[in-house]
C-alpha positions in Angstrom: 107.6 85.2 83.6 109.2 86.0 86.9 107.7 86.6 90.4 107.7 90.2 91.7 106.6 92.0 94.8 104.2 94.7 93.4 103.6 97.9 95.4 102.4 101.4 95.0 104.2 104.7 95.4 102.9 108.1 94.1 99.9 106.3 92.6 102.2 104.3 90.4 102.8 100.6 90.4 106.3 99.4 91.0 107.9 96.1 91.6 111.0 94.3 92.8 112.0 90.8 91.9 111.3 88.4 94.9 115.0 87.4 94.7 116.1 90.7 96.2 113.4 91.0 98.8 114.2 89.6 102.3 111.0 90.5 104.1 108.1 93.0 104.3 107.6 94.6 107.7 105.1 97.0 109.2 107.6 99.5 110.6 106.4 102.9 111.7 109.0 104.1 114.2 112.4 104.9 112.7 115.3 106.3 114.5 116.0 109.7 112.9 119.5 110.5 111.7 120.6 114.1 111.5 122.0 115.7 108.4 120.8 113.1 105.8 118.8 113.7 102.6 115.0 114.1 103.0 114.3 110.7 101.4 116.0 108.9 104.3 113.4 108.5 107.0 115.9 107.2 109.5 117.1 103.7 110.5 115.2 100.7 111.7 116.7 97.9 113.9 116.3 94.5 112.3 118.2 91.4 113.4 120.6 93.5 115.5 121.5 95.8 112.7 120.4 99.3 111.9 119.0 99.5 108.3 118.3 102.7 106.4 114.7 103.4 105.5 114.2 105.1 102.1 110.9 106.9 101.3 110.6 105.8 97.7 108.1 108.6 96.9 110.4 111.2 98.3 113.4 109.8 96.4 111.7 109.5 93.0 109.1 112.3 93.1 110.3 114.7 95.9 107.1 114.2 97.8 106.9 112.5 101.1 104.7 109.4 101.5 101.6 110.1 103.7 101.7 107.9 106.7 98.7 105.5 107.0 97.9 101.9 108.0 98.7 100.6 104.5 102.4 101.7 104.5 105.0 98.9 104.5 108.7 98.6 104.5 110.3 96.2 102.0 113.6 95.0 103.3 115.8 94.2 100.3 119.3 93.6 99.2 121.2 96.6 98.0 124.8 96.0 97.1 126.1 94.0 100.0 123.7 95.2 102.7 120.0 95.4 103.4 117.9 98.6 103.1 114.3 99.3 103.7 112.1 100.8 101.0 109.0 102.6 102.5 106.0 102.3 100.2 102.4 103.3 100.2 101.0 99.8 100.0 101.7 96.2 98.8 99.6 94.7 96.1 101.2 91.2 96.5 103.5 88.7 94.9 102.7 88.3 91.3 103.9 86.9 88.0 104.2 89.8 85.5 104.4 89.9 81.7 107.3 91.5 79.8 106.7 94.4 77.4 108.8 96.3 74.8 108.1 99.7 76.4 111.6 100.3 77.7 113.0 100.1 74.1 110.8 103.0 73.1 111.8 105.1 76.2 115.4 104.4 75.5 115.0 105.7 71.9 113.3 108.8 73.3 116.1 109.2 75.9 113.6 109.0 78.8 114.7 105.8 80.4 116.4 106.2 83.8 119.0 103.7 85.2 116.8 102.7 88.1 114.0 101.5 85.7 114.8 97.9 84.9 111.8 97.2 82.6 108.1 97.8 82.2 105.9 94.9 82.9 102.1 94.3 82.5 99.6 93.5 85.3 96.3 93.0 83.5 95.8 96.5 82.0 98.3 98.3 84.2 101.9 99.1 83.6 104.3 98.2 86.4 107.9 99.7 86.7 110.5 97.2 87.8 113.1 98.9 89.9 116.8 98.3 89.7 117.9 99.2 93.2 121.6 99.3 92.4 120.9 102.4 90.2 118.4 104.1 92.5 121.2 106.3 94.0 124.1 108.1 92.3 127.6 107.5 93.7 127.4 110.4 96.2 124.0 109.4 97.4 125.1 105.8 97.8 128.1 106.9 99.9 125.8 109.1 102.1 123.5 106.1 102.6 126.4 103.8 103.6 127.9 106.4 105.9 124.5 107.0 107.6 124.2 103.2 108.2 127.8 103.0 109.6 127.1 106.0 111.9 123.8 104.4 113.2 125.5 101.1 113.8 128.4 102.8 115.6 126.0 104.8 117.8 124.0 101.6 118.6 127.2 99.9 119.8 128.3 103.0 121.8 124.8 103.3 123.4 124.6 99.7 124.5 125.1 99.3 128.3 128.5 97.8 129.2 128.3 94.3 130.5 129.3 94.2 134.1 132.6 92.5 134.5 132.5 89.6 137.0 134.9 90.2 139.8 136.5 87.2 141.4 136.9 87.7 145.2 139.4 85.0 145.7 
């Protein structure tokens, strides 16, 4: 059994292995980025970098997450950078049992690439997400471009340091 961060989105339990999670933050204010897909809420400044924030419910179910006090952002590794996954609530860090459900879904051709496996938490089924397959190639490129753009704008908008003038 492995440890996972268990969370809810669209009234469904999802999880990510703790090995890909950097931190969970209570972020509410994101810097909007123009001309990006609806599931990108904007960017969030963390450790002097601009990180894209993905509304998981909007990405998977085409329905925006309703803002409330339970919402959290899970900062996690995606390829070679960090992204934020905006979720309805966090259940906690838990050990989960494996199931054989994904084999049946694969046979029925219903399994999606972003579904790693199905796990059990008491009587509930939890979907383990495979972040590297959450976006198709075009979406991944859009996401990386939006981060690059946000980081460039951050650099351009920083006040220039006053050059010291030597009067000698």
